[in-house]
C-alpha positions in Angstrom: 30.7 173.3 145.9 34.5 173.6 145.6 36.3 175.5 142.9 38.4 173.4 140.5 41.9 174.6 139.7 43.5 173.7 136.4 46.9 172.1 136.6 49.7 171.7 134.0 50.2 168.3 132.5 52.0 166.0 135.0 52.1 168.6 137.7 49.8 166.7 140.1 51.2 163.2 139.6 54.3 161.6 138.1 54.7 159.0 135.4 57.5 156.4 135.8 58.7 154.6 132.7 60.7 151.4 132.9 62.6 149.9 130.1 64.1 146.4 129.8 67.3 145.5 128.0 66.5 142.4 125.9 68.2 140.0 123.6 67.4 141.1 120.1 66.8 137.6 118.8 64.9 136.0 121.6 63.5 139.0 123.5 64.7 137.4 126.7 65.6 140.0 129.4 69.3 140.6 129.5 70.5 141.5 133.0 73.1 144.0 131.8 72.0 147.3 133.4 74.4 147.1 136.4 77.4 146.6 134.1 76.2 149.4 131.8 75.9 151.8 134.7 79.3 150.8 136.1 80.9 151.4 132.7 79.5 154.9 132.5 79.7 156.0 136.2 82.8 154.1 137.3 80.8 152.6 140.2 77.5 150.9 140.9 74.9 153.6 141.3 71.1 153.5 141.5 70.7 156.2 138.8 72.8 158.5 136.5 71.9 162.0 135.4 72.9 162.5 131.8 71.1 165.8 131.1 
């Protein structure tokens, strides 16, 4: 029988959260993320580190 090792929460696997930008009135998806990232980073990036 193998010995089980305890691991800290999320140390053995990752959780990915995805958010959608939606229209407040209709809840339709608003394709604004690329423009938002461009306004913050000054270029089109795949992600931005904000601390």
